[in-house]
C-alpha positions in Angstrom: 67.4 160.5 186.5 64.6 162.6 185.1 62.3 159.6 185.5 63.2 159.2 189.2 63.7 162.7 190.4 62.1 166.1 189.7 65.1 168.1 188.5 63.4 171.5 188.6 64.1 172.1 192.3 66.4 174.7 193.8 67.9 176.6 190.8 70.7 178.2 193.0 71.8 174.8 194.3 71.6 173.4 190.8 73.8 176.3 189.5 76.3 175.7 192.3 76.5 172.0 191.5 77.0 172.6 187.8 79.7 175.2 188.5 81.6 172.9 190.9 81.3 170.0 188.4 82.7 172.2 185.6 85.6 173.4 187.8 86.4 169.8 188.8 86.4 168.7 185.2 89.0 171.4 184.4 91.1 170.9 187.5 91.1 167.1 187.7 92.8 164.7 185.4 90.0 162.3 184.3 90.8 158.6 184.8 88.5 155.9 183.5 89.6 152.3 183.8 87.4 149.6 182.5 87.9 145.9 183.0 85.5 143.0 183.0 85.7 140.7 185.9 83.6 138.1 187.8 82.0 139.3 191.0 81.0 135.8 192.2 82.8 136.0 195.4 81.4 139.5 196.1 77.9 138.2 195.5 78.5 135.2 197.6 79.9 137.4 200.4 76.9 139.7 200.3 74.5 136.6 200.5 76.4 135.5 203.6 76.0 139.0 205.1 72.3 138.9 204.3 71.8 135.6 206.0 73.9 136.6 209.1 72.2 140.0 209.4 68.7 138.5 208.9 69.4 136.4 212.0 70.6 139.4 213.9 67.9 141.8 212.6 70.5 144.1 211.0 70.5 145.5 207.5 73.1 143.9 205.3 75.6 146.1 203.4 74.6 146.9 199.8 76.8 146.6 196.8 77.6 150.3 197.0 79.0 150.0 200.5 81.0 147.0 199.5 82.5 148.9 196.5 83.3 151.8 198.8 85.2 149.4 201.2 87.0 147.7 198.3 87.9 151.0 196.7 89.3 152.2 200.0 91.4 149.0 200.3 92.8 149.6 196.8 93.6 153.2 197.6 95.4 152.2 200.8 97.5 149.7 198.7 98.2 152.4 196.1 98.2 155.7 198.0 99.6 157.8 195.1 96.1 157.6 193.6 94.9 159.8 196.4 97.4 162.6 195.6 95.9 165.9 194.6 97.4 168.9 192.9 96.6 171.9 195.1 98.3 175.3 195.0 101.1 174.3 192.7 102.1 171.2 194.8 101.1 167.6 195.4 98.9 167.3 198.5 98.6 164.0 200.2 95.3 163.6 202.2 95.4 162.7 205.8 93.1 159.7 205.3 91.1 157.6 202.8 87.9 159.5 202.4 85.5 158.2 199.7 82.7 160.2 198.2 79.5 158.6 196.9 77.5 160.3 194.1 73.9 160.6 195.2 71.1 161.9 192.9 68.7 164.2 194.7 65.7 166.4 193.6 68.1 169.3 193.2 70.9 167.5 191.4 73.9 165.3 192.1 75.8 165.7 195.4 78.7 163.7 196.7 78.7 163.1 200.5 82.0 161.9 201.9 82.5 158.8 204.1 85.6 159.6 206.2 88.4 157.2 207.1 86.8 154.2 205.3 89.5 151.7 206.1 88.9 152.2 209.9 85.2 151.5 209.6 83.6 148.1 209.9 81.1 147.2 207.2 78.2 147.9 209.6 79.7 151.3 210.5 80.2 152.1 206.9 76.7 151.1 206.0 75.2 153.2 208.8 77.3 156.2 207.8 76.3 155.7 204.1 72.6 155.5 204.9 72.8 158.6 207.1 74.6 160.6 204.5 72.2 159.6 201.7 69.2 160.5 203.9 70.7 163.9 204.7 71.4 164.5 201.0 67.9 163.5 199.9 66.3 165.7 202.6 68.5 168.6 201.7 70.2 168.7 205.2 73.7 167.7 204.0 76.3 170.2 205.3 78.9 171.6 202.9 81.6 170.1 205.2 80.1 166.6 204.6 80.8 167.0 200.9 84.5 168.1 201.2 87.7 166.1 201.3 86.8 163.1 199.1 89.7 162.1 196.9 87.8 159.2 195.2 84.1 159.0 194.2 82.0 155.9 193.7 79.0 156.5 191.4 75.9 154.4 191.8 74.1 153.6 188.6 71.8 150.9 190.0 68.9 150.1 187.8 70.7 151.2 184.6 72.1 148.6 182.2 75.5 150.4 182.1 78.8 148.5 181.8 81.1 151.5 181.7 80.9 155.3 181.8 83.1 158.4 182.2 81.7 160.6 184.9 81.7 164.4 184.6 
């Protein structure tokens, strides 16, 4: 990240991000599942989207948006994965809201895409692009970073096969 972003930006924001990440690491049970699988059908589907959208002049969904949609489908199928321990009880969220980790000049933020299963891929892609732009331009509201029960991390450009996020 240091190569891509200046990380000496807003120290108060960086401190708040670090504090929230530390709190989350103490309050959240870490889960890392690693499996190797073929993504041939996903790649083929994205190529079809690219061709179809090129004809219509629209931007095709990226792999991140596809992973967000697939993650939401898995979470719908296994809703217990969304459960959270809050105030000494298990809380079940009202919807499937997926956060996406976005690196900014001031540190990592996680804007939340709400009700992912109800969104078309085009709507999801538009929402994702808007949230990333707001994050990078430091205009992301606190409310836009709340309520995500699952986070997708983007490590594009890095030759990483597996990692455990903090």
